[in-house]
Backbone as a ProteinNet text record, in pm:
[ID]
protein_1_A
[PRIMARY]
MGKHRYDSSMNSGRLIIENAFGSLKNKWCTLRLFNLRVDRAARVIVAYCVLHNYHLEWGAPKLGPPNVVTPQNKR
[TERTIARY]
11436.1	11504.3	11518.3	11331.3	11374.5	11559.1	11477.2	11586	11655	11678.2	11854.1	11952.4	11861.3	11920.5	11888.2	11819.5	11788.4	11936.9	11930.7	12027.1	12189.3	12178.8	12327.5	12338.8	12259.1	12235.1	12289.5	12204.1	12245.5	12329	12425	12578.3	12660.3	12672.2	12735.4	12759.6	12605.3	12577	12666.8	12653.5	12720.9	12859.8	12909.7	13068.9	13114	13039.3	13104.2	13035.4	12928.8	12980	13134.3	13141.2	13255.5	13415.5	13398.4	13460.3	13537.7	13452.1	13466.8	13505.2	13440.2	13431.2	13613	13577.8	13815.8	13911.2	13853.4	13938	13941.6	13828.2	13818.8	13908.7	13893.8	13941.8	14146.9	14154.6	14364	14375	14249	14382.2	14305.9	14178.5	14228.2	14193.3	14306.6	14332.7	14273.6	14137.8	14127.1	13973.9	13921.4	13846.3	13924.2	13935.1	13970	13953.2	13937.4	13865.4	13740.6	13685.4	13583.9	13457.2	13443.1	13290.1	13252.3	13109.7	13038.1	12921.5	12812.9	12691.1	12673.2	12543.4	12453.2	12386.6	12439.8	12356.3	12387.7	12547.9	12677.7	12739.1	12728.5	12867.9	12840.8	12669.6	12659.9	12678.3	12701.4	12794.5	12860.9	13015.5	13139.8	13163	13084.2	13066.1	13078.7	12986.9	12973.8	13102.4	13156.1	13300.9	13423.5	13487.3	13557.5	13519.7	13432	13383.8	13376.7	13410.1	13419.7	13533.1	13624.2	13735.1	13802.6	13748.3	13827.4	13810.6	13674.3	13650.2	13738.6	13736.6	13790.5	14009.2	14011.1	14179.4	14198.9	14095.3	14055.9	14070.7	13921	13980.3	14084.8	14135.8	14202	14378.9	14392	14534.3	14596.7	14517.5	14636.5	14695.4	14815.1	14910.6	14866.5	14937	14878.1	14956.8	14842.1	14857.8	14903.4	14975.1	15059.8	15053.2	15172.7	15168	15227.2	15210.1	15163.3	15352.3	15369.8	15510	15616.5	15632	15716.9	15848.4	15957.1	16054.1	16048.4	16095.2	16158.6	16281.9	16368.4	16470.1	16481	16392.3	16431.4	16352.1	16321.8	16272.5	16374.6	16386.6	16503	16627	16676	16833.5	16984.6
8581.5	8438.5	8305.6	8289.4	8179	8197.9	8293.6	8339.7	8341.2	8396.4	8334.5	8210.4	8144.3	7980.6	7898.5	7938.2	7861	8002.6	8046.3	8071.6	8091.1	7956	7959.1	7830.6	7806.3	7596.4	7617.2	7716	7667	7785.2	7839.5	7827.3	7725.4	7666.3	7594	7426.9	7393	7342.3	7239.1	7436.6	7430.1	7467.4	7533.6	7501.4	7395.5	7265.4	7107.1	7150.7	7080.4	7053.8	7183.3	7265.6	7312.1	7269.5	7187.8	7194.1	7033.8	6963.6	6772.7	6802.4	6898	6930.6	7003.4	7020.3	7064.9	7025.4	6900.2	6792.7	6706.9	6673.4	6590.6	6640.9	6774.3	6837.1	6851.6	6849.5	6866.6	6742.8	6643.4	6430.7	6390.6	6450.6	6440.6	6555.6	6546.2	6639.3	6740.5	6575.7	6562.6	6653	6673.9	6732.6	6891.3	6941.8	7073.5	7187.5	7054	7039.7	7019.4	7017.5	6921.6	7023.9	6932.5	6973.4	6937.9	6919.1	6721.4	6854.1	6785.9	6755	6726.8	6835.4	6811.8	6660.8	6576.2	6419	6375.9	6365.1	6319.7	6333.9	6473.5	6520.9	6397.2	6414.1	6285.2	6184.8	6142.5	5979.4	5941.7	6075.3	6143	6152.2	6238.8	6305.6	6140.5	6099.9	5980.7	5886.7	5841.1	5777.4	5807.1	5939.8	5967	5943.6	6043.6	5993.1	5782.6	5749	5570.8	5624.4	5659.8	5610.2	5663.2	5734	5846.8	5791.1	5734.3	5671.5	5562.3	5506.6	5376.5	5392.2	5498.9	5517.1	5543.8	5626.4	5653.8	5508.2	5415.6	5303.6	5190.9	5168.7	5078.4	5117.9	5199	5306.7	5273.1	5282.1	5295.7	5439	5400.5	5479.8	5556.1	5771.5	5813.2	5791.8	5862	5936.2	6003.1	5947	6110	6053.2	6147.1	6164.4	6044.2	6012.6	5835.9	5889.5	5812.8	5788.7	5921.1	5902.9	5967	5883.4	5884.3	5810.1	5911.8	5853.4	5895.9	5838.5	5967	5923	5707.9	5686.5	5600.4	5474.5	5493.8	5440.5	5387.7	5465.9	5543	5376.3	5312.9	5239.9	5316.2
11602.2	11694.8	11598.1	11485.5	11415.7	11316.4	11303.8	11159.9	11177	11282.4	11309.6	11290.4	11479.3	11381.2	11275.5	11165.3	11035.3	10966.1	10947.7	10933.9	10965.8	11130.9	11119.4	11080.9	11108.9	11091.6	10960.7	10837.8	10719.1	10681.5	10703.5	10727.4	10715.4	10843.3	10931.5	10831.2	10822.5	10698	10573.9	10524.8	10402.2	10373.1	10500.6	10524.7	10557.6	10658.5	10595.7	10429.7	10387.1	10209.2	10160.5	10152.7	10125.7	10167.4	10275.2	10331.1	10330.8	10258.4	10243.2	10099	9966.6	9842.9	9847.5	9896	9912.2	9918.9	10077.1	10040.3	9981.1	9840.3	9780.3	9688.7	9659.1	9523.1	9561.9	9685.4	9715	9708.4	9683.9	9694.3	9547.7	9515.5	9371.8	9281.5	9197.2	9080.3	8976	8992.3	8811.5	8896.8	8996.4	9017.5	8926.6	8973.1	8958.2	8861.9	8761	8567.3	8532.9	8641.5	8717.7	8536	8461.5	8412.8	8302.5	8440.5	8355.7	8407.4	8302.5	8336.7	8401.1	8451.9	8629.7	8644.9	8516.6	8554.8	8537.2	8500.2	8619.9	8677.5	8682.2	8779.2	8921	8980.6	9094.6	9138.8	8979	8996.8	9052.7	8963	8953.1	9083.8	9173.7	9339.9	9406.4	9396.8	9457.9	9437.7	9344.4	9318.7	9359.9	9370.6	9439.4	9587.4	9665.6	9804	9832.3	9692.2	9744.8	9772.3	9657.9	9677.4	9762.3	9799.7	9938	10059.8	10092.9	10205	10260.5	10071.3	10055.2	10061	10091.6	10133.6	10255.1	10359.7	10514.6	10567.6	10487.7	10538	10587.1	10416.7	10435.4	10473.9	10426.6	10434.8	10361.8	10162.5	10093.3	10106.5	9944.2	9992.2	9939.3	9937.7	9889.9	9709.7	9679.4	9548.1	9480.7	9338.6	9307	9197.9	9121.8	8949.7	8939.6	8783.3	8750.5	8686.1	8719.1	8601.6	8678.4	8779.6	8855.8	8931.6	8850.2	8960.7	9036.8	9136.1	9257.4	9334.8	9397.8	9452.2	9524.9	9554.5	9683.8	9567.2	9444.6	9349.3	9218.1	9153.5	9110.7	9170.5	9022.7	8987.4	8939.9
[MASK]
+++++++++++++++++++++++++++++++++++++++++++++++++++++++++++++++++++++++++++

């Protein structure tokens, strides 16, 4: 019984982490090409989390590819 409870807890925690990384990867495209040393990876991930939370808190506009001309701002 104890092992089943432990496995269930570990699986639910793992799914939460995987969903969080999936959300970050969808928002920040550069994470898809993520190839850093482990000691730097933690700092970069924390920075992306801070930016993500900033956008959630302050309602910042969605980011798009740089230098894209859309019909609304075309002259």
